[in-house]
DRENPA-717754 format. One record per residue (C-alpha): x, y, z; residue in one letter. Coordinates in steps of 0.2 Angstrom, whole numbers. Each point is the difference from the previous one (the first is absolute). Example, Ala and Ser with C-alpha at 12.3 -4.5 7.8 and 13.67 -1.06 7.14 Angstrom:
% residues 2
R / xx / yy / zz / residu
R / 62 / -22 / 39 / A
R / 6 / 17 / -3 / S
END
This chain:
% residues 660
R / xx / yy / zz / residu
R / 0 / 1 / -1 / M
R / 6 / 17 / -2 / N
R / 4 / 14 / 14 / W
R / -19 / 7 / -5 / P
R / -8 / -15 / 2 / D
R / 7 / -3 / 17 / L
R / -7 / 19 / 2 / R
R / -17 / -6 / -4 / Y
R / -3 / -17 / 9 / L
R / 7 / 9 / 15 / G
R / 16 / -10 / 4 / L
R / 10 / 16 / 2 / I
R / -1 / 18 / 5 / G
R / -6 / 11 / -15 / R
R / 14 / 13 / 3 / K
R / 19 / -1 / -4 / G
R / 10 / -6 / -14 / R
R / 3 / -18 / -6 / I
R / 12 / -8 / 11 / P
R / 17 / -6 / -7 / T
R / -2 / -17 / 7 / W
R / -18 / -1 / -13 / F
R / 10 / 6 / -14 / K
R / 13 / -16 / 3 / F
R / -12 / -9 / -2 / I
R / -8 / 6 / -14 / K
R / 16 / -1 / -10 / E
R / 7 / -16 / 3 / N
R / -16 / -11 / 6 / F
R / -12 / 2 / -14 / L
R / 3 / -6 / -18 / S
R / -1 / 20 / -6 / S
R / -3 / 14 / 7 / S
R / -17 / 2 / -10 / S
R / -4 / -17 / 7 / S
R / -9 / -8 / 17 / S
R / 7 / -17 / -3 / L
R / 15 / -5 / 11 / L
R / 16 / -8 / -8 / L
R / 0 / -19 / -3 / P
R / 11 / 0 / 16 / L
R / -13 / 5 / 12 / Y
R / -16 / -12 / -3 / F
R / -16 / 1 / 7 / I
R / -10 / -12 / -2 / N
R / -16 / 3 / -13 / S
R / -13 / -12 / 10 / S
R / -1 / 14 / 13 / F
R / -7 / 17 / 0 / T
R / 7 / 11 / 12 / L
R / -14 / 13 / -4 / A
R / -19 / -2 / -7 / S
R / -4 / 13 / -14 / P
R / -15 / 13 / 3 / C
R / -15 / -9 / -4 / L
R / -14 / 10 / -10 / L
R / -14 / 7 / 13 / D
R / -13 / -15 / -4 / H
R / -13 / 9 / 11 / T
R / -2 / 12 / -18 / V
R / -16 / -4 / -6 / K
R / -2 / -7 / -19 / D
R / -2 / 13 / -15 / Y
R / 2 / 15 / 13 / H
R / 15 / 11 / -4 / F
R / 14 / 1 / 14 / Y
R / 17 / 0 / -8 / P
R / 14 / -8 / 8 / Q
R / 19 / 1 / -4 / W
R / 4 / -20 / -6 / T
R / 15 / -9 / -11 / I
R / -8 / -11 / -12 / N
R / 11 / -15 / -5 / F
R / -3 / -7 / -20 / D
R / 5 / -18 / 0 / S
R / 0 / -2 / -16 / T
R / 12 / 16 / -6 / T
R / 10 / -1 / 19 / Q
R / -3 / 19 / 1 / T
R / -4 / 9 / 16 / L
R / -14 / 16 / -2 / S
R / -3 / 15 / 12 / V
R / -15 / 8 / 0 / G
R / -19 / 1 / 9 / R
R / -12 / -12 / 2 / V
R / -17 / 8 / -1 / C
R / -13 / -11 / -1 / I
R / 0 / -18 / 6 / T
R / -10 / -16 / -5 / Y
R / 4 / -12 / 11 / K
R / -10 / -15 / -7 / K
R / 6 / 3 / -16 / Q
R / 19 / 0 / 6 / N
R / 3 / 17 / -8 / S
R / 0 / 19 / 3 / A
R / 3 / 13 / -13 / I
R / 17 / 9 / 7 / M
R / 7 / 17 / -8 / S
R / 18 / 0 / -7 / H
R / 13 / 13 / 8 / W
R / 18 / 0 / -9 / L
R / 15 / 6 / 12 / P
R / 8 / 17 / -6 / V
R / 19 / -10 / -6 / S
R / 7 / -14 / -2 / S
R / 9 / -3 / 16 / S
R / -5 / -15 / 9 / A
R / -3 / 8 / 17 / D
R / -13 / 16 / -7 / E
R / -11 / 3 / 12 / R
R / -10 / 14 / -11 / S
R / -12 / -4 / -12 / Y
R / -11 / 7 / -14 / N
R / -16 / -8 / -7 / S
R / 2 / -8 / -15 / C
R / -6 / 12 / -16 / P
R / -7 / -17 / -8 / G
R / 11 / -17 / -6 / C
R / -4 / -19 / -5 / S
R / -7 / -3 / 16 / L
R / -14 / 14 / -2 / N
R / -19 / -8 / -4 / I
R / -10 / 17 / -5 / P
R / -16 / -9 / 6 / A
R / 5 / 1 / 18 / L
R / 3 / 19 / 1 / S
R / -19 / 3 / -5 / K
R / -5 / -7 / 15 / K
R / -12 / 12 / 10 / S
R / 11 / -2 / 16 / A
R / 17 / 1 / -10 / I
R / -6 / 13 / -10 / K
R / -5 / 13 / 14 / Q
R / 15 / -4 / 14 / R
R / 14 / -3 / -11 / C
R / 2 / 13 / -12 / N
R / 19 / 1 / 2 / S
R / 2 / -20 / -4 / E
R / -1 / -4 / -19 / K
R / 6 / -18 / 0 / C
R / -12 / -12 / 8 / F
R / 2 / -20 / -3 / F
R / -7 / -18 / 7 / N
R / 11 / -9 / 17 / V
R / -4 / -17 / 7 / I
R / -2 / 4 / 17 / L
R / 8 / -14 / 7 / S
R / 19 / 6 / -10 / D
R / -4 / 17 / 8 / T
R / 9 / 8 / 15 / V
R / -1 / 14 / 12 / G
R / 13 / 13 / -3 / Y
R / -1 / 10 / 17 / P
R / 9 / 16 / -7 / T
R / 9 / 7 / -14 / R
R / 14 / 3 / 12 / N
R / 3 / -20 / 3 / A
R / 1 / -6 / -20 / K
R / 15 / -11 / 5 / S
R / -7 / -7 / 15 / Y
R / -19 / -3 / -8 / A
R / 9 / -7 / -16 / T
R / 12 / -15 / 8 / S
R / -16 / -4 / 12 / L
R / -10 / -1 / -16 / A
R / 12 / -11 / -10 / L
R / 1 / -10 / 13 / V
R / -17 / -2 / 5 / H
R / -9 / -1 / -18 / L
R / 17 / -12 / -9 / T
R / 3 / -12 / 14 / N
R / -14 / -14 / 4 / P
R / -1 / -4 / 17 / S
R / 12 / -14 / 4 / L
R / -3 / -12 / 16 / P
R / 8 / 4 / 18 / T
R / 13 / -13 / -3 / S
R / 12 / 12 / -8 / S
R / 14 / -7 / -13 / I
R / 10 / 2 / 16 / L
R / -6 / -20 / 2 / S
R / 13 / -15 / -5 / S
R / 1 / -17 / 0 / S
R / 7 / 2 / 18 / F
R / -14 / 9 / 6 / M
R / -11 / -12 / -7 / D
R / 7 / -14 / 7 / K
R / 0 / 6 / 19 / T
R / -19 / 2 / -5 / E
R / 0 / -18 / -2 / D
R / 9 / -4 / 15 / D
R / -13 / 9 / 13 / V
R / 2 / -7 / 19 / L
R / -14 / -7 / 8 / P
R / -10 / 9 / 14 / L
R / 6 / -10 / 13 / S
R / 17 / 7 / -1 / I
R / 4 / 12 / 17 / Q
R / 17 / 8 / -1 / S
R / 13 / 4 / -13 / L
R / 18 / 1 / 5 / Y
R / 9 / 12 / -13 / T
R / 18 / 5 / 0 / D
R / 12 / 7 / -15 / G
R / 17 / 1 / -5 / S
R / 11 / 12 / -7 / F
R / 19 / 0 / -9 / R
R / 4 / 16 / -3 / S
R / 12 / 2 / -17 / A
R / 18 / -3 / -1 / T
R / 12 / 2 / -13 / D
R / -4 / -17 / -6 / F
R / -18 / -4 / 2 / S
R / -16 / 12 / -2 / P
R / -11 / 2 / 16 / S
R / -11 / -15 / 4 / S
R / -16 / 0 / 11 / M
R / -11 / -14 / 3 / T
R / -17 / -4 / 10 / S
R / -8 / -15 / 9 / A
R / -14 / -3 / 11 / W
R / -8 / -17 / 7 / L
R / -17 / -2 / 4 / A
R / -6 / -9 / 15 / L
R / -18 / -8 / 5 / D
R / -8 / 4 / 18 / D
R / 7 / -16 / 3 / D
R / 18 / 6 / -2 / G
R / 3 / -8 / -13 / L
R / 10 / 6 / -17 / I
R / -12 / -3 / -16 / L
R / 9 / 11 / -12 / E
R / 16 / 7 / -3 / S
R / 6 / 14 / -12 / S
R / 16 / 10 / -5 / S
R / 4 / 8 / -15 / L
R / 15 / 13 / -7 / Q
R / -7 / 16 / 0 / I
R / 3 / 12 / -17 / P
R / 16 / 10 / 6 / S
R / -8 / 18 / 0 / C
R / 3 / 13 / 14 / F
R / 10 / -14 / 8 / P
R / -2 / 1 / 19 / S
R / -1 / -12 / 16 / A
R / -17 / 9 / 5 / L
R / -8 / -3 / -20 / R
R / 4 / -19 / 2 / S
R / -10 / 0 / 16 / E
R / -13 / 10 / -6 / I
R / -1 / -13 / -16 / C
R / -2 / -14 / 9 / A
R / -13 / 7 / 7 / V
R / -10 / 3 / -17 / V
R / 4 / -17 / -4 / L
R / -7 / -8 / 14 / G
R / -17 / 10 / 1 / L
R / -2 / -3 / -21 / I
R / 0 / -18 / 4 / A
R / -17 / 2 / 14 / L
R / -17 / -4 / -3 / S
R / -10 / 12 / 0 / H
R / -8 / 4 / 17 / G
R / 15 / -6 / 9 / S
R / 5 / 4 / 18 / S
R / 19 / -2 / 3 / I
R / 15 / 5 / 10 / S
R / 14 / 4 / -8 / I
R / 17 / -4 / 11 / Y
R / 14 / 13 / -6 / T
R / 19 / 4 / 9 / D
R / -2 / 17 / -8 / C
R / -4 / 12 / 13 / S
R / -2 / 14 / -16 / Q
R / -8 / -9 / -8 / L
R / -15 / 1 / 12 / I
R / 4 / 17 / 4 / S
R / -5 / 4 / -19 / L
R / -14 / -12 / -1 / W
R / -8 / 11 / 15 / K
R / 3 / 16 / -11 / R
R / -4 / -4 / -17 / F
R / -13 / -14 / 3 / V
R / -10 / 1 / 14 / D
R / -4 / 19 / -1 / V
R / -11 / 9 / -14 / P
R / 11 / 3 / -15 / F
R / 9 / 15 / -1 / S
R / 9 / 8 / -16 / P
R / 14 / 2 / 10 / K
R / 4 / -18 / -3 / L
R / 5 / 3 / -18 / L
R / 17 / 8 / 7 / R
R / 3 / -15 / 9 / E
R / 13 / -15 / -7 / Q
R / -7 / -16 / -3 / N
R / -19 / 10 / 0 / H
R / -4 / -11 / -15 / L
R / 2 / -16 / 9 / L
R / -10 / 9 / 15 / W
R / -14 / 3 / -12 / L
R / -1 / -16 / -4 / S
R / -2 / -8 / 16 / I
R / -13 / 14 / 4 / R
R / -9 / -7 / -18 / H
R / 3 / -18 / 5 / L
R / -8 / 3 / 18 / V
R / -13 / 9 / -6 / K
R / -5 / -10 / -16 / D
R / 3 / -17 / 6 / R
R / -11 / 5 / 19 / N
R / 15 / -6 / 9 / L
R / 2 / 0 / 18 / T
R / 20 / 3 / 5 / V
R / 9 / 2 / 15 / D
R / 18 / 2 / 1 / L
R / 11 / -7 / 13 / I
R / 17 / 3 / 7 / K
R / 12 / -15 / 1 / V
R / 17 / 2 / 10 / P
R / 14 / 0 / -15 / A
R / 11 / -14 / 2 / H
R / -12 / -7 / 14 / S
R / -2 / -21 / 0 / D
R / -17 / 3 / -9 / D
R / 1 / -15 / -10 / I
R / -12 / 7 / -13 / Y
R / 9 / 17 / -2 / N
R / 18 / -9 / -1 / A
R / -9 / -10 / -14 / Q
R / -7 / 13 / -10 / A
R / 17 / 10 / 2 / N
R / 10 / -16 / -7 / S
R / -11 / -2 / -15 / L
R / 3 / 19 / -6 / A
R / 18 / -2 / 2 / K
R / -1 / -18 / -10 / D
R / -8 / 11 / -14 / T
R / 14 / 10 / -7 / H
R / 8 / -15 / -4 / L
R / -16 / -7 / -8 / S
R / -3 / 2 / -18 / L
R / -16 / 5 / -4 / Q
R / -11 / 8 / -15 / P
R / 0 / 19 / -1 / S
R / -13 / 8 / 6 / V
R / -4 / 19 / -5 / S
R / 1 / 14 / 14 / P
R / -17 / 6 / -6 / L
R / -7 / -18 / 6 / A
R / -1 / 8 / 18 / F
R / -8 / 13 / -4 / C
R / -20 / 2 / 2 / H
R / -3 / 18 / 0 / V
R / -13 / 10 / -10 / P
R / 16 / 10 / -10 / C
R / 19 / -1 / 3 / L
R / 13 / 9 / -12 / L
R / 13 / -10 / -7 / T
R / 19 / 6 / -6 / F
R / 6 / -12 / -13 / N
R / -13 / -15 / 5 / S
R / 3 / 2 / 18 / L
R / -9 / 6 / 13 / P
R / 4 / 16 / 8 / I
R / -3 / -4 / 17 / D
R / 8 / 15 / 10 / M
R / -5 / 19 / 2 / N
R / -4 / 5 / -19 / I
R / 7 / 19 / 4 / R
R / 16 / -9 / 6 / H
R / 0 / -10 / -14 / F
R / -3 / 13 / -13 / L
R / 16 / 12 / 9 / R
R / 11 / -18 / -1 / S
R / -7 / 4 / -19 / I
R / 6 / 18 / -1 / A
R / 17 / -4 / 9 / D
R / 7 / -13 / -11 / A
R / -4 / 10 / -16 / R
R / 10 / 16 / 7 / A
R / 14 / -12 / 7 / L
R / 0 / -7 / -18 / L
R / 1 / 17 / -9 / S
R / 11 / 7 / 14 / F
R / 13 / -13 / -2 / C
R / 0 / -1 / -21 / S
R / 6 / 21 / 2 / M
R / 14 / 0 / -11 / V
R / 11 / 9 / 13 / R
R / 2 / -17 / 9 / F
R / 1 / -10 / -14 / T
R / 13 / 9 / -8 / A
R / 9 / -8 / 16 / L
R / -1 / -14 / -9 / G
R / -13 / -17 / 0 / S
R / -14 / 2 / 15 / P
R / 5 / -15 / 5 / S
R / 16 / 6 / 9 / L
R / -10 / 9 / 12 / F
R / -13 / -7 / 15 / D
R / -17 / 10 / -2 / W
R / -8 / -8 / 13 / A
R / 13 / 7 / 12 / G
R / 0 / 17 / -7 / I
R / -18 / 2 / 1 / H
R / 0 / -5 / 18 / Y
R / 16 / 12 / 1 / C
R / -12 / 15 / -8 / L
R / -15 / -4 / 9 / S
R / 9 / 2 / 16 / Q
R / 5 / 19 / -5 / I
R / -18 / 5 / 8 / K
R / 3 / 20 / 5 / G
R / 10 / 6 / -17 / F
R / -18 / 8 / -6 / A
R / -3 / 5 / 17 / S
R / 3 / 18 / 4 / H
R / 2 / -5 / 21 / K
R / 11 / -13 / -2 / N
R / 15 / 7 / 6 / G
R / 11 / -4 / -13 / H
R / -8 / 6 / -16 / P
R / 17 / 5 / -10 / E
R / 8 / -19 / 4 / F
R / -17 / -10 / -8 / W
R / 3 / 12 / -15 / I
R / 17 / -3 / -1 / F
R / -2 / -19 / 1 / R
R / -14 / -2 / -13 / I
R / 10 / 12 / -12 / K
R / 15 / -11 / 3 / L
R / -11 / -16 / -4 / F
R / -6 / 8 / -15 / L
R / 17 / 8 / -6 / D
R / -9 / 19 / 1 / M
R / 12 / 9 / 12 / L
R / 6 / 15 / -8 / P
R / 18 / -4 / -4 / T
R / 8 / 9 / -14 / L
R / -3 / -14 / -13 / T
R / -19 / 4 / 3 / T
R / 0 / 17 / 1 / L
R / 9 / 0 / -16 / Q
R / -15 / -9 / -10 / Q
R / -13 / 9 / 10 / R
R / 8 / 20 / -2 / K
R / 14 / -2 / -14 / P
R / -4 / 19 / -4 / Y
R / 9 / 2 / 16 / L
R / 10 / -15 / 5 / Y
R / 13 / -2 / -15 / S
R / 0 / -21 / -4 / P
R / 19 / 3 / -2 / D
R / 3 / 4 / 20 / W
R / 6 / -14 / 11 / L
R / -1 / -4 / 19 / C
R / 3 / 18 / 7 / P
R / 12 / -8 / 15 / Q
R / 12 / -11 / -9 / C
R / -3 / 5 / -20 / N
R / 4 / -19 / -6 / S
R / -18 / -7 / -2 / A
R / -17 / 4 / -4 / P
R / -8 / 4 / 17 / E
R / -14 / -13 / -2 / D
R / -11 / -12 / 16 / L
R / 14 / -13 / -2 / N
R / 16 / 14 / 1 / H
R / -8 / 7 / 16 / L
R / 8 / -15 / 9 / W
R / 17 / -1 / -11 / T
R / 3 / 17 / 0 / C
R / 21 / 3 / 5 / P
R / -2 / 16 / 6 / Y
R / 9 / 1 / 16 / I
R / -4 / 14 / 16 / L
R / 4 / -4 / 18 / P
R / -19 / -3 / 3 / E
R / -3 / -7 / -15 / L
R / 5 / -14 / -12 / N
R / -17 / -8 / -9 / P
R / 10 / -16 / -4 / C
R / 5 / -6 / 17 / L
R / -16 / 6 / 9 / T
R / -8 / -10 / -11 / H
R / 10 / -15 / 3 / R
R / -1 / 1 / 18 / S
R / -17 / 2 / 0 / E
R / -3 / -17 / -13 / V
R / 11 / -9 / 14 / V
R / -10 / 6 / 12 / K
R / -17 / -5 / -8 / F
R / 9 / -17 / -4 / R
R / 6 / -3 / 19 / D
R / -19 / 5 / 6 / S
R / -6 / -13 / -10 / C
R / 10 / -11 / 5 / L
R / -2 / 0 / 18 / S
R / -19 / 1 / -3 / S
R / 0 / -15 / -8 / F
R / 10 / -9 / 11 / L
R / -10 / 7 / 16 / S
R / -16 / -10 / -9 / L
R / 9 / -15 / 2 / K
R / 17 / -11 / 0 / P
R / 11 / -1 / -16 / L
R / 16 / -5 / -4 / D
R / 16 / 9 / -7 / S
R / -5 / -9 / -16 / K
R / -14 / 14 / -1 / F
R / 9 / 14 / 5 / Q
R / 12 / -1 / -12 / T
R / -12 / -3 / -16 / E
R / -11 / 14 / 8 / F
R / 15 / 11 / -1 / S
R / 7 / -4 / -16 / A
R / -17 / 3 / -11 / L
R / 4 / 13 / -14 / D
R / -15 / 14 / 9 / C
R / 15 / 1 / 13 / W
R / 14 / 5 / -13 / N
R / 2 / 18 / 4 / Y
R / 18 / 1 / -7 / E
R / -6 / 1 / -18 / T
R / -14 / 4 / 3 / P
R / -9 / -15 / -8 / S
R / -18 / 2 / -9 / P
R / -11 / -8 / 14 / S
R / 10 / 10 / 14 / C
R / -5 / 16 / -9 / L
R / -18 / -9 / -3 / W
R / -1 / -2 / 19 / L
R / 5 / 16 / 5 / T
R / -14 / 6 / -9 / K
R / -13 / -11 / 8 / G
R / 0 / -13 / -12 / L
R / 1 / -16 / 8 / L
R / 13 / -12 / -11 / P
R / -9 / -16 / -3 / A
R / 14 / -13 / 5 / H
R / 1 / 10 / 17 / L
R / -17 / -5 / 5 / T
R / 3 / -16 / -10 / K
R / 14 / -5 / 12 / F
R / -8 / 7 / 15 / L
R / -14 / -12 / -5 / N
R / 7 / -18 / 4 / I
R / 3 / 6 / 19 / Y
R / -17 / 10 / 0 / F
R / -17 / 5 / -6 / P
R / -2 / 14 / -11 / L
R / -13 / 9 / 12 / S
R / 14 / -3 / 14 / V
R / 12 / 9 / -12 / I
R / -7 / 13 / -7 / Y
R / -5 / 5 / 18 / K
R / 19 / 1 / 5 / T
R / 5 / 7 / -13 / I
R / -10 / 14 / -3 / S
R / 5 / 10 / 16 / P
R / 17 / -4 / -3 / L
R / -1 / 8 / -20 / L
R / -9 / 18 / 9 / N
R / 12 / 2 / 12 / D
R / 14 / -3 / -15 / F
R / -10 / 14 / -10 / Q
R / -1 / 11 / 16 / V
R / 19 / 1 / 1 / E
R / 3 / 2 / -20 / L
R / -14 / 14 / 1 / Y
R / 11 / 8 / 16 / G
R / 17 / -3 / -4 / E
R / -1 / 2 / -20 / I
R / -13 / 7 / -6 / W
R / -3 / 14 / 12 / L
R / 20 / 4 / -3 / C
R / -1 / 1 / -19 / Q
R / -17 / 10 / 0 / N
R / 12 / 15 / 10 / V
R / 15 / -2 / -12 / L
R / -13 / 0 / -17 / F
R / -9 / 15 / 7 / H
R / 15 / 9 / 1 / A
R / 8 / -5 / -18 / W
R / -19 / 6 / -9 / E
R / 3 / 15 / 11 / E
R / 18 / 3 / -9 / S
R / -5 / -3 / -18 / Q
R / -17 / 11 / 2 / G
R / -13 / -11 / 3 / I
R / -12 / 6 / 10 / L
R / -15 / -6 / 7 / A
R / -12 / 13 / -9 / A
R / 10 / -4 / -15 / S
R / -5 / -18 / 3 / K
R / -20 / 4 / -1 / L
R / 2 / 9 / -15 / R
R / -2 / -11 / -16 / G
R / 11 / 1 / -14 / P
R / 3 / 15 / -10 / S
R / -7 / 3 / -16 / S
R / 18 / 0 / -8 / K
R / 2 / -18 / -7 / P
R / 13 / -7 / 14 / P
R / 18 / 2 / -8 / S
R / 4 / -17 / 10 / T
R / 6 / -12 / -9 / A
R / -9 / -17 / 3 / K
R / 6 / -14 / 11 / S
R / 9 / -13 / -7 / S
R / -4 / -10 / 12 / Q
R / -12 / -14 / -6 / I
R / -11 / -11 / 13 / Y
R / -1 / -18 / -4 / N
R / -16 / -6 / 7 / S
R / -12 / -12 / -2 / S
R / -18 / -5 / 2 / L
R / -8 / -17 / 9 / A
R / -12 / -9 / -10 / T
R / -14 / -5 / 14 / V
R / -15 / -11 / -5 / S
R / -13 / 14 / 6 / Q
R / -11 / -13 / 9 / D
R / 16 / -6 / 11 / S
R / -8 / 6 / 15 / W
R / -16 / -15 / -4 / I
R / 15 / -12 / 3 / S
R / 4 / 8 / 17 / W
R / -18 / 0 / 6 / I
R / -5 / -18 / -6 / F
R / 16 / -5 / 8 / S
R / -5 / 8 / 16 / S
R / -18 / -6 / 1 / I
R / 7 / -19 / -4 / I
R / 16 / 0 / 10 / R
R / -5 / 12 / 13 / G
R / 10 / 17 / 9 / G
R / 2 / 15 / -10 / S
R / 0 / 4 / -17 / W
R / 17 / 10 / 2 / I
R / 8 / -18 / 3 / S
R / -6 / -8 / -18 / H
R / 11 / 12 / -12 / L
R / 3 / -14 / -13 / D
R / -2 / 12 / -14 / F
R / 18 / 3 / 2 / L
R / 6 / -16 / -8 / R
R / -10 / 6 / -15 / R
R / 9 / 19 / -3 / L
R / 9 / 3 / -15 / T
R / 10 / 16 / 0 / V
R / 0 / 7 / -21 / Q
R / 14 / 15 / -2 / P
R / -8 / 17 / 0 / L
R / 7 / 17 / -2 / R
R / -10 / 11 / 11 / I
R / 4 / 13 / 14 / S
R / -3 / -1 / 19 / F
R / -8 / 16 / 0 / W
END
């Protein structure tokens, strides 16, 4: 629906501009800007209707003139017509409708004028007395089938009314057993437990993903009669979708409820206290839309549907974990053994007994929808960010750990605030990362009319002053030696990292030797990876080595504050001192603040073009790479940022382009 449609329905306020999040959804989730259809990635089952079309007012008597705005669908020509139904004939299932046309060809047009006359017009209808007296401004009338006509609440809700009309008039009513049914569901319907079942013992098992195997979820239940005899048992490998231990426990309950007969009264025994707590919040109380914000809300809605549809009476009882309860131990053992058994694949949709669901690549989105959309926005933004020429010019994107870079950048929460206490440093850190510090080389590119392209570093006069030259400048003063200062800070940063990781767990001398020998600590030349690390680009070989001993989450959490401290020292010991000397040099060249504010003179610049050529490169990235990140995060769990598999598919093509 368009923003004006939402306003008409009263779902939003009538004041204010269209928010950014709504524009993002419209631009990225619809098939086109003029369409209300979702992309195939986001599929809503067509057998469900989220809203009902506005029906005509059938209290109006036949043959009486009572105009109502309507939409008519001609099944023969497959076209929609907008106009006003003037007179209805319910017994004949027909009506007389005036024809209106949009002012422009825009698909989102809301302004209409009466049709002056077209092929639909039946001249005899305009001669009827009721129409002749009351419809002087309308010229085109035709007969329509009443059952193919629905109400059009207002001309300001065109997209809303049109989409509902298409669903209502083109889709025949489908049975409540939707297309989500599968052979698995048919099988469970055949294996209904008898009413003598009094107790269910349920348990789930979860194994998190490793570098060698994906995550795995299983569930199991035991059905006991009133004599404590096990009449039936079942276990199943659950499709890996938003994997977690809690989800496996909930699925065990869902599978047990599916197997119960209508009208059963059952006690469910579980050792998961969180399951019982959430049951009281989501099942034992009236439905609240807040449930849709919760993780696993589709499973909880399925439980509510099963309990109500089958008239079940369910009581949950807590069993102490790892107790001597033989039935709970047996259910636990059955669930764990199922990890190793071969079973037919089951669609994740088979567990969803809900009136409507949203899917992504045929996987149900069983989490807060707003958070899911935000993940997509973040993933697409990072894809564009790491494909910038200023990064791909340094080499293959696989040389950098973008997940770690993303984590370190996300810790800079105060650089956009005026109350963070260190605004200058945050600006320095961001500009350092983006290679936007106002070095002489940068200023020569931005303002060649002020800074001659032939000028070299003002301090050493031996090389162009670019970003890397800041740390290698041989200029020596009693209180300033950039090269030695950078080397000492790299050593301090390395030693701080080493001591921090050694404090986490005892490691042998081999770790210390290999860690210190990594190329990113080579400050003598310095190496390219050492310069990357100085900018804040984490080299992939650094985190790959540390990942042998520590999880990535621990690595990022440890390195991030140390990297911040390292750049604080560079800011204070090198950049601020260089700034003082640079401003003094500018004054000696006659470059004042006023001249910086003025643009170039009307005369063409006499300076020759710089002979320096910036050889860059552009990464060719599949623009749907973010889909694989989101898909992997659903299947394997965790944040999408941990699934940057697109880096292996990047190719770098030469392209001569300026950084600026």
